[in-house]
C-alpha positions in Angstrom: -21.5 -30.3 -13.0 -23.3 -32.2 -10.2 -20.7 -35.0 -10.3 -17.9 -32.4 -10.0 -19.7 -30.8 -7.1 -19.9 -34.2 -5.3 -16.2 -34.8 -6.1 -15.3 -31.7 -4.1 -16.3 -33.8 -1.0 -14.5 -36.9 -2.0 -12.2 -38.6 0.6 -9.5 -38.6 -2.1 -7.5 -35.4 -2.2 -6.5 -35.9 -5.8 -10.1 -36.2 -6.8 -10.9 -33.0 -5.1 -8.1 -31.2 -6.8 -9.2 -32.4 -10.2 -12.8 -31.4 -9.4 -11.7 -27.9 -8.6 -9.7 -27.6 -11.9 -12.6 -29.1 -13.9 -15.1 -26.7 -12.3 -13.0 -23.8 -13.3 -13.1 -24.9 -16.9 -16.9 -24.8 -16.9 -17.0 -21.0 -16.4 -20.3 -21.4 -14.7 -21.4 -19.2 -11.7 -22.7 -22.4 -10.1 -19.2 -23.8 -10.1 -18.0 -20.7 -8.2 -20.7 -21.1 -5.7 -19.8 -24.8 -5.0 -16.1 -23.9 -4.6 -16.7 -21.0 -2.3 -19.1 -23.1 -0.2 -16.4 -25.8 0.2 -13.3 -23.7 0.6 -13.6 -22.7 4.2 -14.1 -26.4 5.3 -11.4 -27.9 3.1 -8.6 -29.4 5.3 -6.0 -29.9 2.5 -3.7 -27.0 1.6 -3.1 -28.4 -1.8 -6.8 -28.6 -2.5 -7.4 -25.1 -1.1 -4.8 -23.8 -3.4 -6.6 -25.5 -6.4 -9.9 -24.1 -5.2 -8.5 -20.5 -4.9 -7.0 -20.8 -8.4 -10.3 -22.0 -9.8 -12.3 -19.3 -8.1 -9.9 -16.7 -9.7 -11.0 -18.0 -13.1 -14.7 -18.0 -12.5 -17.3 -15.1 -12.6 -17.6 -13.1 -9.4 -21.4 -13.0 -9.7 -23.1 -15.1 -7.0 -20.0 -15.6 -4.8 -18.8 -12.1 -4.0 -20.7 -12.1 -0.7 -19.2 -15.5 0.3 -15.7 -14.3 -0.6 -16.2 -11.0 1.3 -17.2 -13.0 4.4 -13.7 -14.5 4.2 -12.3 -11.1 5.1 -13.5 -11.8 8.6 -12.1 -15.3 8.8 -9.6 -16.0 11.6 -7.5 -17.9 9.0 -4.9 -15.6 7.3 -4.8 -17.9 4.3 -8.4 -17.5 3.6 -8.3 -13.7 4.1 -5.3 -13.5 1.7 -7.1 -15.8 -0.8 -10.1 -13.5 -0.8 -7.9 -10.5 -1.5 -6.2 -12.3 -4.4 -9.4 -13.5 -5.9 -11.0 -10.1 -5.7 -7.9 -8.4 -7.1 -7.8 -10.7 -10.1 -11.4 -9.8 -11.0 -10.6 -6.1 -11.8 -13.5 -3.7 -12.4 -16.3 -6.1 -11.2 -14.6 -6.5 -7.9 -14.0 -2.7 -7.6 -17.7 -2.1 -8.1 -18.6 -4.6 -5.4 -16.0 -3.6 -2.8 -15.9 0.2 -3.0 -19.3 0.8 -1.4 -18.3 -1.6 1.4 -15.6 0.9 2.5 -18.3 2.8 4.2 -18.0 2.0 7.9 -21.7 1.8 8.1 -21.7 -1.0 5.6 -18.5 -2.7 7.0 -18.1 -1.9 10.7 -15.0 -4.2 10.9 -12.0 -2.0 10.5 -9.7 -4.9 9.5 -12.1 -5.9 6.7 -12.0 -2.3 5.4 -8.3 -2.5 5.4 -8.4 -5.7 3.4 -10.8 -4.0 0.9 -8.1 -1.4 0.3 -5.5 -4.2 -0.2 -7.8 -5.8 -2.9 -8.5 -2.5 -4.6 -4.8 -1.6 -4.9 -3.8 -5.1 -6.1 -6.5 -5.0 -8.7 -4.6 -2.4 -10.6 -7.9 -1.0 -11.9 -8.0 2.8 -12.5 -11.5 2.7 -11.0 -10.0 1.7 -7.7 -8.5 5.1 -7.1 -11.6 6.9 -5.7 -12.1 4.1 -3.2 -8.5 4.2 -2.0 -8.7 8.0 -1.7 -11.8 7.5 0.4 -9.7 5.5 2.8 -8.0 8.7 3.8 -11.0 9.5 5.9 -11.5 6.1 7.4 -12.0 6.2 11.2 -9.4 3.5 11.6 -5.8 4.8 11.7 -4.6 1.5 10.2 -6.9 1.9 7.2 -5.8 5.5 6.8 -2.2 4.5 6.8 -2.9 1.8 4.2 -4.7 4.3 2.0 -1.8 6.8 2.3 0.8 4.2 1.4 -1.1 2.9 -1.6 -1.7 6.4 -3.0 2.0 7.0 -2.7 2.7 3.8 -4.6 0.2 4.9 -7.2 1.8 8.4 -7.5 -1.5 10.1 -6.8 -0.5 13.8 -7.0 -4.1 14.9 -6.9 -4.4 13.8 -3.2 -1.6 16.1 -2.1 -3.7 18.8 -0.6 -5.6 16.2 1.5 -2.4 14.7 2.6 -1.1 18.1 3.8 -4.4 18.5 5.7 -3.9 15.2 7.4 -0.6 16.1 9.0 -2.1 18.3 11.8 -5.0 15.9 12.2 -2.6 13.0 12.7 -1.7 14.5 16.1 -0.2 11.8 18.2 -0.3 9.1 15.5 3.4 9.0 14.5 3.0 6.0 12.1 0.4 7.9 10.2 2.5 11.0 10.1 5.5 9.0 8.8 3.3 7.5 6.1 1.9 10.9 5.0 5.3 12.5 4.8 6.7 9.5 2.8 3.8 9.7 0.4 4.2 13.5 0.0 7.9 12.8 -1.0 6.7 10.3 -3.6 3.9 12.3 -5.2 5.0 15.9 -4.9 5.9 17.4 -8.3 6.6 21.0 -7.4 9.6 22.4 -5.4 7.2 24.4 -3.2 5.3 21.3 -2.2 8.5 19.6 -1.2 9.6 22.6 0.8 6.2 22.9 2.4 6.6 19.3 3.6 10.1 20.1 5.0 8.8 23.2 6.8 6.0 21.1 8.4 8.7 18.7 9.7 11.1 21.5 10.8 9.5 25.0 11.1 11.6 27.7 9.5 13.8 24.8 8.4 15.4 24.8 11.8 16.7 21.2 11.6 18.8 21.4 14.8 16.1 22.3 17.2 12.9 22.0 15.2 13.2 18.5 13.7 12.0 15.4 15.7 14.7 12.8 15.0 11.9 10.2 14.4 11.2 12.0 11.1 14.8 12.5 10.0 14.5 9.9 7.2 11.4 11.6 5.8 13.2 15.0 6.0 16.1 13.6 4.1 13.8 12.1 1.4 12.1 15.5 0.9 15.4 17.4 0.9 16.9 15.0 -1.6 14.0 15.6 -4.0 14.0 19.3 -3.3 17.7 19.3 -4.5 18.7 22.5 -2.7 22.3 21.9 -1.8 22.3 24.4 1.1 19.3 23.0 2.8 20.5 19.4 2.3 23.9 20.2 3.8 22.3 22.0 6.8 20.0 19.1 7.4 22.8 16.5 7.4 25.0 18.6 9.6 22.2 19.1 12.1 21.5 15.4 12.5 22.5 14.2 16.0 23.7 10.8 14.7 24.1 11.0 10.9 26.0 7.8 10.6 23.0 5.8 11.8 21.2 7.3 8.7 24.1 6.8 6.3 21.9 4.9 3.8 19.1 7.6 3.9 21.7 10.3 3.5 23.3 8.6 0.5 19.9 8.2 -1.1 19.1 11.8 -0.5 22.3 13.0 -2.0 21.9 10.7 -5.0 18.3 12.0 -5.6 19.5 15.6 -5.3 22.3 15.1 -7.8 20.0 13.3 -10.2 17.6 16.2 -10.0 20.3 18.9 -10.2 23.6 17.6 -11.6 25.2 21.0 -11.0 25.2 20.1 -7.3 28.3 18.0 -8.0 30.2 21.4 -8.2 29.2 22.3 -4.6 32.1 21.7 -2.2 29.6 21.0 0.6 27.8 18.3 -1.4 31.0 16.8 -2.7 32.2 16.6 0.9 29.0 14.8 2.0 29.3 12.4 -0.9 32.8 11.5 0.0 31.7 10.9 3.6 28.7 8.8 2.6 29.9 6.4 -0.2 27.2 5.0 -2.4 25.6 8.4 -3.0 28.1 9.2 -5.8 26.9 7.9 -9.1 
């Protein structure tokens, strides 16, 4: 072990690569400590890759704090490497990272966002509460990240919180866009999809009540709602529907998948003829 640690500092790049690989095979926490201590100073990309691979195979105990410090590194490679290593550790990493989502524990907003990245990529069921907690993060970027990940995870149980975030999002259009997209992804009931549409366009007044910025989100919700009349009115009200041809086609396809009888509607058939690619 001591010889392998020394080899990590060899002038020969190949020797350092082999040392990293051999340290991984030991399975020893001390090997992880040696690799983590050397990683930030290592000049060779090939050796850094070998070290990151080795760290991913070794126990997290004893090196978690050193890896967490890499979230604050100015080097994007090292930040991403830390995310990958934590993500590959599953439940132990979730247990270490989740308490650090507290802004009092981690004042750096970017580091909290990277914690969310690692939690999501871990694929661990235990990561869900931490990602949900990100919905209340003081950083808008962290909140957007949490919203997007909950959408990707299909977290229907967060729906009420998401609806509550819409008014609070105020003048944060990127957050509102993310929230409406996640509502489209996770809503299971027609009334929830309609509620989302009505928040975008009160009284479903698409002509005067819908901000064009949110037209793609409205189309996504209307497509899943699968109400032919509402979808046709929405498309007709768009000021420049051809610029949204792809989104319209996707909404029509989603609507017909949900309610095949819409194929019998003249209005829907007309729209499908005008926006090829929606007809399946």
